[in-house]
FITI-986860 format. One record per residue (C-alpha): residue in three letters; x negated, y negated, z. Coordinates in steps of 0.02 Angstrom, whole numbers, padded with zeros to 5 digits, always signed. Each point is the difference from the previous one (the first is absolute). Layout:
N
ALAXYZ/...
This chain:
116
MET+00393-00462-00198/ASN+00180-00029-00055/GLY+00115+00182-00082/MET-00030-00102-00152/THR-00190+00014-00013/VAL-00093+00148-00097/LEU-00177+00037+00037/THR-00122+00123-00065/ASN-00053+00095+00111/ALA-00168-00085-00022/GLU+00049-00133+00077/ILE+00086+00070+00139/ASP-00157+00088+00052/ARG-00077-00178-00005/LYS+00138-00071+00111/CYS-00027+00153+00106/ALA-00168-00037+00027/GLU+00030-00191+00045/LEU+00109+00075+00108/MET-00142+00103+00061/GLY-00086-00158+00035/TRP-00132+00026-00139/HIS-00049-00104-00165/ASP-00109+00066-00127/GLY-00187-00040-00034/TYR-00160+00061-00046/GLY-00093+00135+00088/LEU-00182-00062+00008/ASN-00063+00157+00057/THR+00105+00106-00116/HIS+00007-00122-00151/ASP+00177+00047-00024/TRP+00162-00102+00050/LEU+00074+00048+00171/TRP+00153-00030+00113/LEU-00075-00090+00111/ASN+00061-00040+00186/LYS-00002-00166+00093/TYR-00164+00031+00071/ASN-00055+00016-00212/VAL-00058+00163+00027/GLY+00058+00127-00127/VAL+00127+00116+00059/LEU+00027+00102-00166/PRO-00041-00022-00192/LEU+00172-00094-00093/LYS+00009+00155-00101/ASP+00012+00135+00134/TRP+00164-00113+00081/HIS+00155+00052-00072/PRO+00135+00029+00114/SER+00156-00040-00092/THR-00029+00181-00071/ASP-00137+00077+00154/LEU+00108+00045+00174/ASN-00137+00017+00086/GLN-00041-00191-00026/ALA+00209-00075-00006/TRP-00009+00103+00172/GLN-00154-00130+00048/VAL+00080-00150-00081/ALA+00195+00052+00130/GLU-00143+00009+00136/LYS-00078-00170-00017/SER+00179-00085-00048/GLN+00113+00101+00148/GLY-00074-00093+00156/ASN+00168+00017+00102/ASN+00077+00059-00118/ALA+00080+00167-00064/PHE-00025+00082-00170/ASP+00130+00130-00063/LEU-00020+00108-00145/TYR+00129+00126-00061/LYS+00070+00063-00152/ASN+00138-00048-00077/ASP+00147+00136-00006/ASP-00015+00008-00207/GLY-00176+00077+00033/LEU-00047-00122-00125/GLY-00098-00156+00105/CYS-00035-00043+00157/GLU+00049-00163+00103/CYS-00130-00088+00128/THR+00057-00117+00126/LEU-00110-00119+00103/TYR+00103-00049+00159/ALA-00034-00137+00129/GLU-00023+00008+00207/ASN+00188-00042+00002/GLY+00084+00136-00128/HIS+00017-00115-00144/ASN-00058+00063-00186/ILE-00152-00099-00037/GLY-00048+00081-00174/LEU+00102+00138-00089/ALA-00061+00073-00168/ILE+00061+00174-00113/SER-00122+00063-00119/ASP-00018+00173-00084/LYS-00183+00005+00084/PRO-00029-00016+00196/ALA-00169-00077-00020/LEU+00067-00147-00096/ALA+00175-00015+00099/ILE-00118-00016+00158/CYS-00113-00126-00073/LEU+00165-00093-00077/ALA+00091-00013+00181/ALA-00164-00061+00098/LEU-00025-00123-00132/GLN+00178-00055+00019/ALA-00009-00015+00202/TRP-00190-00096-00030/GLU+00072-00129-00109/GLU+00133-00042+00090/
């Protein structure tokens, strides 16, 4: 994902689900579309996954992508946005995103690191 790529929140949410190791499928017991894990067990309904706007879900994505890496999230000095950086064990920056929404910054930094 290069700096020129513009994704919708729905596209970011789908990519975050993929990062989590999930795929979408039909729940036989629920008769609804679900995010399924690698064992095809339903994790949650598609309609309930919005890490690009839900800070709790964004942190789930951060934890999944983190491994032995470190996340740094802080508010910009101008107070208008926040910056999220993902650092590898060696201290190199492997994901960086700036957004006015913390959840979005977290997701974008995690996806940038995951897709490298």
